[in-house]
N, C-alpha and C positions, 0 to 999 in steps of 0.2 A: 745285311746288314744287323746285328745283334743292336733290338732293342733295352732302351735304358730301364730296370725291376723294376716297380715298383711296391710296393707294401703298405694297407693302413690294418688298424684293429681295430675291428665292430664289437659289440657287447650285445646278447642276444638271449630269449629263453628259452630255455627247451621243456618240450609239447609237456612233461611235465612239473618245473619249474625251474629246474636247474644251470642258475647263471653259464653261458655259453659266452668263450672267446672266440670270436673268427678271425684268423689272417687271411686275408684276403689279397692275394698275389695280384701283379699283372705284366705284360713286360716277354718278356726271354731269360729266361734261369740260368744261369754258368756262369765264370769263374768270380766272377766279378761282379756277383748277384750278394758275396754271402753281410755287406752291412746290412742288405733287403731283408734278406733271408734272416739268418742269424742275430742278426740284428735285433729285428723286429722280435723274433722269439724270446733272445733274452733278453729286452726289458717287460718280459708279462711278468705278475707279480703272482711270481709257480702256488701261491698259498690261495690264493682269488681264481685263478686261472688251473681249475685241474678241468675243465673241457672243453679240448681246444676241435677248433678245426679247422680243415685246410683249402683256401677255396681258389682251385687252380682258372677256373672260365675263363678270367683274362688271361694266362700266359698260353705265348703263342708258340717260346719250341720250348726245351728244357736240354741242353746236350750233357754231359754223361760229370764234367764239371758238379752242375746243375741237382742233377744225382746227385751225386753226394752230399751236396747242404743240404738237404733235404733228406740225407740218415743225419746227417749226423744230429742235428735238432730233432729225431723220430727220438734217435737215443739217447737226444738229453728228456727229452721228454718224457723215456719210459724211464730212468734212471727218478726222474723227479715228482713219478709217479700218475701221472696225469695219462689221463682217457685221449685221444689225435683220431680224430678224419677227415679221413678229405674230400674232392668232391669236386668235382665238375673238370674233369682229364678225360682226353679227346682220349677213344678206343683207344690209337696204337703207348700213348703214358701209360694206361690202366694199367692195359699189358706189356708192360717195358717195367712198374714203378710189381705187379707183378713177380716179374722172371728177377726182380732183383731184390728180392723177397724185406720190401716196404711193409707188408701185408701183415709179416709180425708186431709193426709196430704201429699198424694206420688201419683202419674199415677203410677201402673207399667204394666213395657214392658215388652212381650220376649227378644227383644234383643236389640244394642245400636240406627245404622237405626233405630228402631220404637219412638224407646221415641226420639231423634232431630227432628222425624221430628214432632212429637207432640205441638212444645216448641211456 
C-alpha cells in the first residue's frame, strides 16, 4: 500500500554563504503526490530560491508517475534559472534517475553535505 507523500521546506546556507532552499520529501511518490511535489515546489518564491536541494532520504518508493512529477518540477526549475541538486536516493533510484535523463536537470549526490558542497 502506498504511503502518503509529505513535503516540507527548509532554508539553509551553503558553505560559501548562499541561501539554499531544501524540499524534503517523505513517503512514496506517485501520481497522487502532485500537490506534495509540484505544489510545494510551485509555492517557492523563484527570486529567492535560486539554489534548490531535493531531499529523498525518507522516500521509500517512486513509481513512473512520480518520476514524471519530478521531471516536470525540474523542467520548471530549469526554465526559472534555478540550480537543483538531489540527494538521498537509493542506489536503485539513482540508476533510474540517471537512465531517464534527470541528471540533465539536477546533480545527484549521496548526502546533503555533498550536495551543499557542490553548490
